[in-house]
C-alpha positions as CSV (number, residue, x, y, z in Angstrom):
1,M,0.0,0.0,0.0
2,A,2.8,2.4,0.8
3,R,4.3,1.9,-2.6
4,Q,1.1,3.0,-4.3
5,T,1.0,6.1,-2.2
6,R,4.5,7.1,-3.4
7,T,3.5,6.6,-7.0
8,R,0.4,8.8,-6.6
9,K,2.5,11.6,-5.1
10,K,5.0,11.5,-8.0
11,V,2.2,11.6,-10.6
12,G,0.6,14.5,-8.7
13,A,3.8,16.5,-8.6
14,K,4.4,16.1,-12.3
15,K,0.9,17.5,-13.0
16,V,1.5,20.5,-10.8
17,L,4.7,21.3,-12.6
18,R,3.0,21.1,-16.0
19,R,0.1,23.3,-14.9
20,S,2.2,25.9,-13.4
21,G,2.8,27.6,-16.7
22,K,6.3,28.6,-15.8
23,S,8.9,28.5,-18.6
24,P,12.0,26.4,-17.9
25,E,15.0,28.2,-16.5
26,I,18.6,27.4,-17.4
27,H,21.4,28.2,-15.1
28,C,24.2,29.6,-17.2
29,M,27.4,31.6,-17.2
30,L,27.9,34.9,-19.2
31,I,31.4,34.6,-20.3
32,P,33.5,37.6,-21.5
33,A,35.6,36.0,-24.2
34,D,37.7,38.5,-26.2
35,M,35.3,40.9,-27.9
36,E,32.3,38.5,-27.5
37,T,30.1,37.4,-24.7
38,L,29.3,33.7,-24.6
39,I,26.6,31.8,-22.8
40,L,27.3,28.3,-21.5
41,P,25.4,26.1,-19.1
42,I,27.1,25.9,-15.8
43,T,27.4,22.1,-16.2
44,A,29.9,22.7,-19.1
45,M,32.3,24.6,-16.9
46,V,34.8,22.8,-14.7
47,E,37.0,25.6,-13.3
48,V,38.3,29.2,-13.9
49,I,42.0,29.7,-13.4
50,D,44.4,32.6,-13.7
51,F,46.0,33.0,-17.1
52,S,49.3,31.4,-17.6
53,V,51.1,31.5,-20.9
54,P,50.4,28.3,-22.8
55,Q,53.2,26.2,-24.2
56,A,53.2,27.0,-27.9
57,M,52.4,24.2,-30.4
58,E,54.2,23.9,-33.7
59,G,51.9,24.4,-36.7
60,A,48.9,25.5,-34.6
61,P,46.4,28.0,-36.0
62,P,46.6,31.5,-34.5
63,W,43.4,30.9,-32.4
64,L,45.0,28.0,-30.6
65,L,47.3,29.5,-28.0
66,G,48.9,26.3,-27.0
67,Q,48.6,23.9,-24.0
68,I,48.7,24.4,-20.2
69,D,49.3,21.8,-17.5
70,W,46.1,21.5,-15.5
71,E,45.4,18.7,-13.0
72,S,48.4,16.7,-14.5
73,R,46.8,16.9,-18.0
74,Q,47.8,18.9,-21.1
75,V,44.8,21.1,-21.9
76,P,44.7,23.1,-25.2
77,V,43.8,26.8,-24.8
78,F,41.9,28.6,-27.5
79,S,40.6,32.1,-28.2
80,F,37.0,32.0,-29.3
81,G,37.1,35.5,-30.8
82,A,40.2,34.7,-32.9
83,L,38.6,31.5,-34.1
84,I,35.3,33.0,-35.3
85,N,37.0,36.1,-36.7
86,G,39.8,34.2,-38.4
87,S,42.4,36.4,-36.6
88,D,45.3,36.3,-34.2
89,A,44.4,36.2,-30.5
90,G,46.3,39.5,-30.0
91,E,47.5,40.9,-26.7
92,V,46.4,39.0,-23.6
93,S,45.3,41.2,-20.7
94,E,46.5,40.8,-17.1
95,R,42.9,40.3,-16.1
96,S,42.6,37.3,-18.5
97,K,41.5,33.9,-17.2
98,I,41.2,30.5,-18.6
99,M,38.0,28.5,-18.2
100,I,38.4,24.8,-18.2
101,L,35.4,23.3,-20.1
102,K,34.3,19.7,-20.3
103,S,34.9,18.4,-23.8
104,L,31.9,16.9,-25.6
105,S,34.1,14.2,-27.0
106,D,34.1,10.7,-25.5
107,S,37.8,10.6,-26.3
108,A,40.3,10.3,-23.5
109,R,42.7,12.3,-25.7
110,L,40.9,15.5,-25.1
111,P,38.5,15.5,-22.1
112,Y,39.0,19.2,-21.4
113,L,39.3,22.5,-23.3
114,G,40.7,25.8,-22.1
115,L,38.8,28.9,-23.2
116,L,40.6,32.3,-23.0
117,L,38.5,34.7,-21.0
118,A,38.8,38.5,-20.9
119,D,37.5,38.6,-17.3
120,L,35.6,36.5,-14.8
121,P,32.3,35.0,-15.9
122,R,29.1,35.7,-14.1
123,P,26.2,33.5,-13.4
124,T,22.8,34.2,-14.8
125,T,19.5,32.4,-15.1
126,I,17.9,32.4,-18.5
127,K,14.2,32.1,-19.1
128,E,12.7,31.4,-22.4
129,S,10.9,34.8,-22.3
130,T,14.2,36.7,-22.0
131,L,16.1,35.0,-24.8
132,V,15.7,36.2,-28.4
133,E,17.6,34.5,-31.2
134,T,19.1,37.1,-33.6
135,G,20.6,34.7,-36.1
136,D,24.2,34.4,-37.4
137,E,24.4,35.8,-41.0
138,K,28.1,35.2,-41.1
139,K,27.6,31.4,-40.3
140,S,30.7,31.7,-38.0
141,L,32.6,28.6,-37.3
142,G,31.9,27.4,-33.7
143,V,28.8,29.5,-33.3
144,F,25.5,27.7,-32.6
145,S,23.4,30.8,-32.4
146,R,23.6,34.6,-31.7
147,V,21.1,35.8,-29.1
148,T,20.0,38.8,-27.1
149,I,19.4,38.3,-23.4
150,E,17.8,41.3,-21.6
151,D,19.3,43.8,-24.1
152,Q,22.8,42.1,-24.1
153,Q,24.2,40.5,-27.3
154,A,25.7,37.0,-26.7
155,I,26.8,33.9,-28.5
156,I,25.8,30.3,-27.8
157,P,28.8,28.4,-28.9
158,D,28.7,25.0,-30.7
159,L,30.6,23.0,-28.1
160,D,30.6,19.9,-30.2
161,R,32.1,21.7,-33.2
162,L,34.6,23.5,-31.0
163,T,35.7,20.2,-29.5
164,H,36.3,18.8,-33.0
165,L,38.2,21.9,-34.2
166,V,40.5,22.0,-31.1
167,T,41.1,18.3,-31.3
168,H,42.1,18.6,-35.0
169,A,44.3,21.6,-34.3
170,T,46.0,19.9,-31.3
171,F,46.6,16.5,-32.8
172,G,46.7,17.2,-36.5
173,A,43.9,14.8,-37.4
174,L,40.1,14.9,-37.2
175,P,38.8,12.6,-34.4
176,I,36.9,9.5,-35.4
177,T,33.3,10.1,-34.4
178,Q,31.7,7.3,-36.4
179,L,32.9,4.2,-38.1
180,D,31.5,3.4,-41.6
181,S,29.9,-0.1,-41.9
């Protein structure tokens, strides 16, 4: 009998949530990255560390600054602004940070990425009603969407694509994501 009571309570709770009419909220970070502001879910972020000069990598594109040692791992650090604008990362400010992100790759080769930050990120909660998609006419590499959140322009990065780009630039070969039959 007790088991049936628990089941009824769960069903009732789901109905209350559905009838509440509240739009879902996403807990995110607004990230000052170069000249752009990015939005990432908090779950993608591992840690923010002070900037240290990455060890340069031979033949790396200008947006890949090199690798740093973090938690006994070599983590590639990239500049999002340089990547989407096809430019050099430029001068790095003394306020710069590196955000360690979880890679979306299942590969043990690259479980983390380092994103160059212009300053500290700040948490925000996004509701569907405050998010307006503005599009990306340039079809920038690594951009999922451009949006406006409460009058602030921001970019939702394509983490899957960024993982592939950084992996390719770091190891010189595209990662295998699927085997042909």
